[in-house]
C-alpha positions as CSV (number, residue, x, y, z in Angstrom):
1,M,-0.3,0.0,-0.1
2,N,1.0,3.8,-0.6
3,Q,2.2,5.0,2.8
4,Q,2.7,8.4,2.2
5,A,0.9,9.3,5.3
6,A,1.8,10.2,8.7
7,T,3.6,7.0,10.8
8,P,0.8,4.9,11.9
9,G,1.0,5.5,15.4
10,A,0.1,9.4,14.5
11,V,-2.7,7.8,12.5
12,L,-4.5,5.5,14.4
13,D,-6.9,6.7,17.7
14,A,-6.0,3.5,19.4
15,P,-8.2,3.9,22.3
16,S,-11.5,4.2,20.1
17,A,-9.9,1.1,17.8
18,V,-9.9,-1.1,21.1
19,E,-13.1,0.0,22.1
20,F,-14.8,-1.0,18.5
21,M,-13.2,-4.0,18.2
22,R,-14.3,-4.9,22.0
23,E,-17.9,-4.0,21.1
24,A,-17.4,-6.1,17.6
25,L,-16.3,-9.3,19.3
26,I,-18.7,-9.3,21.3
27,K,-21.5,-9.8,18.2
28,I,-19.4,-11.6,15.8
29,S,-16.7,-14.7,17.1
30,E,-13.0,-14.7,15.7
31,E,-14.4,-18.3,13.9
32,E,-17.0,-16.2,11.8
33,I,-14.8,-13.4,11.0
34,S,-12.3,-16.2,9.6
35,R,-15.4,-18.0,7.7
36,V,-15.7,-14.3,6.1
37,A,-12.4,-13.8,5.4
38,R,-12.4,-17.2,3.6
39,A,-15.2,-16.4,1.7
40,L,-13.6,-13.0,0.3
41,E,-10.6,-15.3,-0.8
42,G,-13.4,-17.6,-2.3
43,K,-14.8,-14.2,-3.9
44,H,-11.1,-13.6,-5.4
45,Q,-10.9,-16.2,-7.0
46,E,-14.3,-16.3,-8.7
47,M,-13.2,-12.8,-9.9
48,K,-9.8,-13.2,-11.3
49,P,-10.5,-14.6,-14.4
50,F,-12.7,-12.1,-15.2
51,L,-10.2,-9.4,-14.2
52,D,-7.3,-11.2,-16.6
53,A,-6.3,-8.9,-19.5
54,D,-6.3,-11.2,-22.1
55,R,-9.9,-12.1,-21.1
56,L,-11.1,-8.5,-20.9
57,E,-9.8,-7.9,-24.6
58,Q,-11.0,-10.9,-25.8
59,D,-14.2,-11.0,-23.9
60,A,-15.2,-7.9,-22.3
61,G,-19.0,-8.2,-22.6
62,T,-18.7,-11.4,-20.7
63,S,-16.2,-10.5,-18.2
64,V,-17.5,-6.9,-17.2
65,T,-21.2,-8.6,-16.9
66,E,-19.9,-11.0,-14.6
67,L,-17.5,-8.6,-12.4
68,L,-20.8,-6.4,-12.1
69,G,-22.8,-9.3,-10.8
70,R,-20.5,-10.1,-8.3
71,V,-20.0,-6.8,-6.6
72,F,-22.9,-5.4,-4.2
73,A,-23.1,-2.1,-5.2
74,T,-23.4,-3.0,-9.2
75,R,-25.2,-6.2,-9.1
76,R,-28.6,-5.0,-9.0
77,R,-27.5,-1.9,-11.5
78,T,-25.6,-4.3,-14.0
79,P,-28.4,-4.0,-16.8
80,Q,-28.3,0.1,-16.4
81,I,-24.6,0.6,-16.1
82,L,-24.4,-1.8,-19.9
83,E,-26.6,1.1,-21.1
84,L,-24.4,4.0,-19.6
85,I,-21.3,2.2,-20.4
86,P,-21.1,0.0,-23.3
87,G,-19.1,-3.5,-22.3
88,D,-16.2,-2.8,-24.8
89,R,-15.7,0.6,-23.0
90,L,-16.4,-0.8,-19.5
91,G,-13.9,-4.0,-20.1
92,A,-11.3,-1.4,-21.8
93,A,-11.5,0.6,-18.6
94,V,-11.4,-2.2,-16.4
95,A,-8.2,-3.4,-18.0
96,D,-6.3,0.0,-17.7
97,L,-7.3,0.5,-14.3
98,V,-5.7,-3.1,-13.3
99,H,-3.3,-3.6,-15.7
100,G,-2.6,-0.1,-16.6
101,P,1.1,1.0,-16.5
102,D,0.6,4.7,-14.7
103,A,0.5,4.8,-11.1
104,V,-2.9,3.2,-9.2
105,T,-3.8,6.8,-8.4
106,A,-3.8,7.7,-12.0
107,R,-5.3,4.8,-13.3
108,F,-8.5,5.0,-10.5
109,E,-9.0,8.9,-11.5
110,R,-9.1,7.9,-15.2
111,F,-11.5,5.3,-14.3
112,D,-13.4,7.5,-12.2
113,Q,-13.4,9.8,-15.4
114,A,-14.8,7.2,-17.8
115,L,-17.6,6.0,-15.5
116,A,-18.8,9.7,-14.5
117,P,-22.3,8.5,-15.9
118,V,-22.1,6.0,-13.4
119,A,-23.0,7.4,-9.6
120,E,-20.3,8.2,-8.0
121,P,-20.2,5.9,-5.3
122,V,-21.3,3.1,-7.2
123,R,-18.2,3.4,-9.4
124,R,-15.7,4.3,-7.0
125,E,-16.9,0.9,-5.0
126,F,-16.7,-0.9,-8.4
127,A,-13.4,0.3,-9.0
128,G,-11.8,-0.5,-5.3
129,E,-13.4,-3.8,-6.1
130,C,-11.5,-5.0,-9.2
131,L,-8.5,-3.4,-7.8
132,R,-8.6,-5.5,-4.4
133,F,-10.0,-8.9,-5.8
134,A,-7.5,-8.8,-8.8
135,D,-4.6,-8.5,-6.6
136,P,-5.2,-8.4,-2.8
137,D,-1.6,-8.4,-1.9
138,R,-1.0,-4.9,-3.4
139,Y,-4.5,-3.2,-3.5
140,W,-7.4,-2.3,-1.4
141,L,-10.8,-1.8,-1.3
142,W,-12.9,1.6,-1.1
143,A,-16.1,1.6,0.0
144,R,-18.5,3.9,1.3
145,W,-19.0,2.1,4.8
146,M,-15.3,2.5,4.9
147,W,-15.3,6.4,4.0
148,D,-17.7,8.7,2.4
149,P,-16.3,11.6,1.4
150,H,-19.7,13.7,1.3
151,A,-21.2,12.4,4.7
152,E,-17.3,12.4,6.0
153,T,-18.8,9.1,7.7
154,G,-17.5,5.1,7.9
155,A,-15.3,2.8,9.6
156,L,-12.3,5.1,8.9
157,P,-13.0,8.0,10.8
158,L,-14.1,6.0,13.4
159,V,-10.8,4.9,14.2
160,L,-8.4,7.9,12.8
161,V,-7.1,10.5,14.7
162,S,-9.1,13.4,13.7
163,E,-6.5,15.4,12.4
164,Y,-5.9,12.7,9.8
165,D,-8.0,14.0,6.7
166,L,-8.9,11.6,4.1
167,H,-10.2,14.0,1.3
168,G,-8.1,14.4,-1.9
169,P,-8.2,16.6,-5.1
170,D,-9.6,13.4,-7.2
171,A,-10.5,10.2,-6.5
172,G,-7.2,8.8,-7.2
173,A,-5.9,10.6,-4.4
174,M,-8.5,9.3,-1.9
175,Y,-8.2,6.1,-2.6
176,A,-4.7,6.4,-2.0
177,K,-5.3,8.4,1.4
178,V,-7.7,5.1,2.0
179,G,-4.7,2.7,1.6
180,D,-2.7,4.5,3.6
181,A,-5.1,4.8,6.3
182,I,-6.0,0.9,6.3
183,H,-2.3,0.2,6.4
184,A,-1.7,2.5,9.5
185,V,-4.9,0.6,11.0
186,V,-3.1,-2.6,10.4
187,R,0.8,-1.3,11.8
188,T,-0.9,0.2,14.6
189,A,-3.1,-3.0,15.5
190,D,0.0,-5.0,15.6
191,E,2.0,-2.8,17.6
192,I,-0.6,-2.4,20.5
193,G,-0.8,-6.5,20.3
194,F,-3.5,-7.1,18.3
195,H,-2.4,-9.0,15.5
196,R,-5.7,-10.7,14.0
197,M,-5.6,-8.1,11.4
198,Q,-2.9,-9.5,9.7
199,A,-4.1,-13.4,9.9
200,T,-4.9,-13.4,6.5
201,R,-4.9,-11.1,3.8
202,F,-8.8,-10.4,3.9
203,A,-9.1,-10.5,7.7
204,V,-8.6,-6.2,7.8
205,D,-11.4,-6.0,5.6
206,V,-14.0,-8.2,7.7
207,Y,-12.8,-6.1,10.7
208,L,-13.2,-2.8,9.8
209,A,-16.9,-4.2,8.4
210,S,-17.7,-5.2,12.1
211,I,-16.1,-2.2,13.4
212,Y,-19.1,0.0,11.2
213,G,-21.5,-2.4,11.8
214,V,-21.0,-1.3,15.6
215,Y,-21.5,2.2,14.7
216,L,-24.5,1.5,12.6
217,Y,-26.1,-0.5,15.6
218,T,-25.4,2.6,17.7
219,V,-26.5,4.9,15.3
220,T,-30.0,3.1,14.5
221,R,-30.5,2.6,18.8
222,M,-30.8,5.9,19.2
223,R,-33.2,6.7,15.9
224,M,-35.0,4.0,15.5
225,T,-37.7,1.9,17.7
226,Q,-37.3,-1.5,18.6
227,E,-39.4,-2.7,16.1
228,F,-37.1,-1.2,13.4
229,N,-34.2,-2.4,15.3
230,K,-35.2,-5.8,14.6
231,V,-35.0,-5.4,11.0
232,I,-31.5,-4.9,11.3
233,P,-29.4,-8.5,10.7
234,E,-27.2,-9.4,13.3
235,L,-23.8,-8.4,12.6
236,P,-22.1,-11.6,11.1
237,A,-24.9,-11.1,8.4
238,L,-24.6,-7.1,8.2
239,V,-20.8,-7.7,7.6
240,R,-21.2,-10.2,4.8
241,R,-23.7,-8.1,3.5
242,L,-21.1,-5.3,3.2
243,L,-18.7,-7.0,1.7
244,G,-20.6,-9.0,-0.7
245,V,-20.3,-12.0,0.6
246,Y,-24.2,-13.0,2.1
247,R,-25.0,-16.0,-0.5
248,R,-21.3,-17.9,-0.3
249,E,-22.2,-19.4,3.3
250,A,-21.4,-22.8,1.6
251,A,-18.0,-21.6,0.5
252,A,-16.9,-20.4,3.4
């Protein structure tokens, strides 16, 4: 990950992070966290063939349809997105995003501009998932539940010091800042003895989704009646929904 941000110790609000993790582990077990991480590994294996450069060039229509259908933010919008951005153009944009020669910040920004007709949060979540599941050892997610620059909410602001600025001049710059923040969270968690975020390469995604789930429960408890609270799924199911692996129970 890009490490242009401040040192990890100056980025993470360790007391807040520990408290959120403590609350999360009351509602989701370590075993379930491992199961969700394995489901994400399975999602990586499913998506990777459709992110192959040759496959995107030779059969862009099929590849982008399969990719859109596997990303939570886009799967119900697939026909509408393909009406706005034809499959060959979308395939070329994905190929450049994942395999282009420039820095990931420039590739992410080009992708964001190429998909300008698609709603901003949707196209950025799709970009983040394409990168993450193409090469999880190099890239990271960026979803609204991690950082929403308009609402200024998400899992990352909950555990970062208030001085840390996740904003940027464009989508590529913000993607890099999200990566810096995630890197800082993992490193500082390790420094304070919480080594589980590095247990697998997808563990950090599950823990961040769990933190956001705890926040969401807190907010809804304050704003909604008990009857409405019953509609919100339990944390393990909510985490799976946030990460787009809700229907991968058998594979996990």
